[in-house]
Structures are given as C-alpha cells and as structure tokens.
C-alpha positions as CSV (number, residue, x, y, z in Angstrom):
1,M,4.4,3.6,-21.0
2,S,0.9,4.6,-20.2
3,S,-0.3,1.0,-20.4
4,T,2.4,-0.1,-18.0
5,L,1.4,2.6,-15.6
6,L,-2.3,1.6,-15.8
7,L,-1.3,-2.1,-15.3
8,A,0.7,-1.2,-12.2
9,F,-2.2,0.9,-10.8
10,G,-4.6,-2.0,-11.4
11,L,-2.2,-4.4,-9.7
12,V,-2.0,-2.1,-6.7
13,L,-5.8,-2.0,-6.4
14,V,-6.0,-5.8,-6.6
15,I,-3.4,-6.2,-3.9
16,E,-5.0,-3.6,-1.7
17,G,-8.4,-5.3,-2.0
18,V,-7.1,-8.7,-0.8
19,L,-7.2,-7.9,2.9
20,P,-10.7,-6.4,3.1
21,L,-12.0,-9.4,1.1
22,V,-10.3,-12.1,3.1
23,S,-10.4,-10.5,6.6
24,P,-12.6,-7.4,6.9
25,R,-12.2,-7.3,10.7
26,A,-8.4,-7.3,10.5
27,W,-8.6,-4.6,7.8
28,K,-10.9,-2.4,10.0
29,Q,-8.5,-2.8,13.0
30,T,-5.5,-1.9,10.9
31,F,-7.3,1.1,9.4
32,Q,-8.4,2.2,12.9
33,R,-4.8,2.0,14.1
34,M,-3.7,4.1,11.2
35,V,-6.3,6.8,11.9
36,E,-5.1,7.0,15.5
37,M,-1.4,7.5,14.4
38,K,0.1,11.0,14.6
39,D,0.9,12.7,11.3
40,G,4.6,12.1,11.6
41,Q,4.2,8.4,12.1
42,L,1.8,8.2,9.2
43,R,4.3,10.0,7.0
44,F,7.0,7.6,8.0
45,V,4.9,4.6,7.1
46,G,4.2,6.2,3.8
47,L,7.8,7.0,3.1
48,A,8.9,3.4,4.1
49,S,6.2,2.0,1.9
50,M,7.4,4.1,-1.1
51,L,11.0,3.2,-0.5
52,A,10.2,-0.5,-0.3
53,G,8.2,-0.2,-3.5
54,L,10.9,1.7,-5.3
55,L,13.5,-0.9,-4.2
56,I,11.3,-3.7,-5.5
57,V,10.9,-1.9,-8.9
58,L,14.6,-1.3,-9.2
59,L,15.5,-5.0,-8.3
60,V,12.9,-6.4,-10.7
61,H,13.6,-4.0,-13.6
C-alpha cells in the first residue's frame, strides 16, 4: 500500500511539473489568477479537483 501511495504521489508531481516545463508563462498567469481568487472560489476549485480525482480512481480501480 505504501509503495502505491508513493507511486501516486510521484505521478502527481510529474503531472504538475508538465505545465511549468512546457509553458512557464501560462503557468505564471494561471497561478496569478488563482492568487487573486477569493477563498471560497479556491475551495470550490480544490473540492472539484478532489472529486474529479476520486471519480477517476473509482472508475479505474
């Protein structure tokens, strides 16, 4: 189980690193928009992201 969790964490880091590597300017603009969001909006984005990830995990597993 712990190796699967580490593998998943590593994959998240790889995926998150793709945009800054490929297009740093777009990554900066996206990050700036996120910084300007209100807390409630940011929480909603986080919740939606978590639910999408959970759905993917459930469908694949």
